[in-house]
C-alpha positions in Angstrom: 134.4 166.5 88.5 136.5 169.5 87.8 135.7 173.1 87.5 133.1 174.2 85.0 132.7 177.6 83.3 129.8 179.7 82.2 129.8 183.3 80.9 130.4 184.8 84.3 131.0 181.9 86.7 133.7 179.3 87.4 132.2 176.6 89.7 132.5 173.1 91.1 129.2 172.4 92.8 128.3 168.8 93.3 125.3 167.3 95.3 124.6 163.9 96.6 120.9 163.2 96.9 119.2 160.2 98.4 115.4 159.7 98.5 112.9 156.9 98.8 109.6 155.9 97.3 106.5 156.5 99.4 106.3 154.3 102.5 109.9 153.1 101.6 108.3 150.3 99.5 110.8 148.3 97.6 109.1 149.0 94.3 111.9 150.4 92.1 113.6 147.2 90.7 110.9 146.4 88.1 110.8 150.0 86.8 114.5 150.6 87.2 115.2 151.0 83.5 112.5 153.5 82.8 113.3 155.4 86.0 116.9 155.7 84.9 115.9 157.0 81.5 113.6 159.5 83.3 116.4 160.7 85.6 118.8 161.2 82.6 116.2 163.0 80.5 115.3 165.4 83.3 118.9 166.1 84.1 119.7 166.7 80.5 116.8 169.0 80.1 117.7 171.1 83.1 121.4 171.0 82.5 122.3 169.0 85.6 125.2 166.6 85.0 124.8 163.2 86.4 128.1 162.0 87.9 126.6 158.8 89.4 123.2 157.3 89.7 122.3 154.1 91.6 118.7 152.8 91.9 118.1 150.3 94.7 114.7 148.6 95.2 113.8 151.1 98.1 115.9 154.2 97.5 118.0 156.1 94.9 121.4 157.8 95.1 121.9 160.6 92.7 125.2 162.4 92.5 125.2 165.4 90.2 126.8 168.7 89.3 124.8 171.8 88.7 125.3 175.5 88.0 125.2 177.5 91.3 122.1 179.3 90.1 120.1 176.2 90.8 119.3 175.8 94.5 119.6 172.2 95.9 115.9 172.2 96.9 114.9 173.3 93.4 116.9 170.4 91.9 115.3 167.9 94.2 111.8 169.3 93.6 112.3 169.3 89.8 113.8 165.8 89.5 111.4 164.2 92.0 108.3 165.7 90.5 109.0 165.0 86.9 110.3 161.4 87.5 107.2 160.7 89.7 104.8 162.0 87.0 106.6 160.0 84.3 106.6 156.8 86.4 102.8 157.1 87.0 102.2 157.7 83.3 104.3 154.6 82.4 103.5 152.2 85.2 100.1 153.2 86.7 98.7 149.7 87.1 101.9 148.4 88.8 102.2 151.5 91.1 98.5 151.4 92.2 99.2 148.1 94.0 101.7 149.8 96.3 101.0 153.5 96.4 97.3 153.6 97.1 97.2 157.2 98.1 99.1 158.6 95.1 102.4 160.2 95.1 105.6 158.4 94.3 108.5 159.8 96.4 108.7 160.4 100.1 108.6 164.1 100.8 111.9 164.0 102.8 115.4 163.5 101.2 119.0 163.6 102.1 121.4 166.1 100.5 125.2 166.4 100.9 127.7 168.5 99.0 131.1 167.6 97.6 133.8 169.5 95.9 137.6 169.5 95.4 138.3 171.3 98.7 137.3 170.3 102.2 135.7 172.6 104.8 138.9 172.3 106.8 141.0 173.6 103.9 138.6 176.5 103.3 138.7 177.4 107.0 142.5 177.4 107.0 142.6 179.6 103.9 140.2 182.1 105.4 142.2 182.3 108.7 145.4 183.0 106.8 144.0 185.9 104.8 
């Protein structure tokens, strides 16, 4: 989880996402393997580095690093929409039993940030300069 470099940027930007399937149904366990592959494929394609991924029956935790050009809301939208589409393509008959109105993920999600330096440390640095 150290610093990364691109042509004009040095960064350490990490996000912790949590989101649930529609109606918080505990439906993820039977499709966990294909869902994990989908997460990894999307993140590889968009150059998001998965630091940790945990799939529970009724929610997921995704901890990743991304270039600062990617807004957190863009990352969530991209990953949620592509994984949802792929799960419907692969598991339609199973999902129809639980998600009668379509969709796959709840609209809402949690996001937190993490880096090497705490907010307190940054505040102290700014006050000293």
